[in-house]
C-alpha positions, 0 to 999 in steps of 0.5 A: 107516666110524668112527662119528661122535658129533654135538653134543646138546641135553641127555642124559636117562634111565636107564641101568645101566653095566656090570658092575665090571671089576677085581671081575670079574677077582678074583672068577674068580682067587679062584673059581679058588683056592677048593676049593668052587663059588664062585657070581659074579653079573653078571659082566662079560663083555667082552674083557679079562674073557674072557681071565681066564675062559680062563686060569682054564680052563687051570689046571684050574678049571671055569667053568658059565656060566647066565644072569646068573651063572657057578658057578667050580668050583676047584682050590684054592690050590695046585692050578693047573694046568700047560697042555701048552705052558705058555702062558696067553694074557693078551690085552691084560688088563694087571690079569691080567698083573701079578696073576696071577703072585702066584698061580702064583709059589707052586705047589709047582710047574709052569711058566707063561709069560703073555704077550698082545697087542702092547698087553701086551708094551710095559706094564712088569712089573718093579714085580711081578718085583722084589718077587717075586723077593725073596720067593724066586719064580722069574720072568723077563721080557724085560729084567727088566722086559717081557712074556712073563713066565714064573713056575716055581713055588717055596716063598716066603717072607713080606717086608715091602714098600713100593710106591713108586707106589700100585697096586693090581695089585701089592698084589694080587700080593704078596697072592696070593703071601703067601697061599702063603708063609711068615711074614707078608707086608706090603705098605704103601703110599704112598697108598690104592688100589683095596680089592676085593682086601682086601674078597673076600679077607676075605669068603673068610676069608683072614688078611688085615687093614689097618693104616693104610697097611699089608696084612697077610696070613699063609699060608693052606690054603684059602678059603671064598666062597660068591658074589661079586655084581659091581657096575656099574664106576664107571669105566665109569660115569664116561664116561656121568657125564662126558657129563651134566657138559658137555652142557648141559640134561642130566639123567641117573640112573646105576643099580647102580654101585659106590660104594666109596670106593676107586674114587670119586676122579672123582666127588669131582674133579668134584664139587670142579669144580661137577659135580651129582651126588647118591648114597650114595657111601661115605664115605673113612676121617676120617683119609683128605681125598683126600690134599689136606692130611691129614698122613702121621701122620693117614693111619694111620688108615685102616681100610677097610670089608671088608664087601661091595661098596657100590653104588647110584643116581647122579644127574647134572646139568649145571652150570657148571664151575671148574678144579681141580688133581688132586694126585699122592694123588689119582691112584691113586683116579682113575687111568681116569677122569683123561682125563675130567678133561682133558675137564672141563677144557675147559668149565671156567673157569680152568686145570684140572691133574694132577700125579702121573700119569706111570702113564698113560703105561704104560697101554694106550697112553701115555695123557698122549700120546693125551688130549692130541693126541686133545683138541687136534685137537678145538679143546682149549687143552691141553699135555702135562707129564712127569707129568700134563697142563694144560688151559685152559678156552676153553668147550668143543670145536670137533670134528673127528677123535679117534683111540682109539690102539687104548685103550677109554678113549681111544674113549669119551672121543672119543664123549663129546667128539663130544656137547658139541662144537659140530661133531661128532668121529669116533671113530678105533678105535671097536672098543676100547670091547669090551675093557671096555663093549661096549654103550657106544654103545648106552648112549650113544645111548639117552640121547639118546631118554630 
């Protein structure tokens, strides 16, 4: 039986979101690349990150699970094992599918085939295949663009590569490969994307540095990383924040959430729409203004902090909302939370538009279609565009049935929409939340009793 989320008259209390999924993936892989044990505290225990741990084990690393932490005993940068059948199952983890090939491509030898579920086989990998081949990698994909993806270890040569679309996953893949390539590897982004990889590798004493929108990395023999403390996931927390924004009379506190400036794009968009969000968000560099006005020349001054990941508390209250336009340069820093911008737009005065978000069409599902059809079925005045959507605020949502399409983000969107609707929402496929936020329903319902 599908769960139903009925309208409520206010959320209150405190909640701690699950550990950050992006950082958990990277901590497991970088830990596997180290020669000495790495302790990871607050690792996310969800389907996607369990896939990463399974792959790390298949590559020869050891994983000791203790209460509240993992100890990863790595194989070194060039010690990845070749599984007996050569196959690595990434499950539904798109991040793993795109960043792992960079490490495997530079191994002295070996052959690995990365495969996963039906959803993974629809998610394109051409943006990692092409630059890896330019480095001398031997990489094969179905029709050169879709999984399964087969990688054979070879000697690599550093390159300079400019990303056409900002992507932390593609950037990370090439940084991993660059640590195993001769010469220097340079990756230039059109706009900033998540910088968790650079921060973690800097702490691991890797020769990685950033100059404006270009990341440079040179060959290295070993990584040294004692521990990683994973903060709460801002993408997961965003659904709780959005609920407090659209349910009248709400005030909640979100504890121990990551405040990295490359992850708080949604919070800044919500604030622009009138949401009341109080917290010590990490400030972006002065040259970056969210992509709305600064020139490309000005943005060459971008130099992110390479300290530990910032984390803290958010205090969120319901407030009247106004429409906004999200431009293409803002998209990479809010990519996973853009469905929530559509939801806020349903309750905002005016027309809210998201542009330059074609990447949403190749997530776990076509999220543009999923958001538009799902919210329209609940009474929203919303339409899809080629690279985004436009929603006209109509004072709220009627309610009804919402199909998550097997997508964890859409499942959470449907649940939050139900709490703010007039008649409630039944969510089909709510089990998809196990991918990133297994305790979501419990946390959300806990705020009804706060």
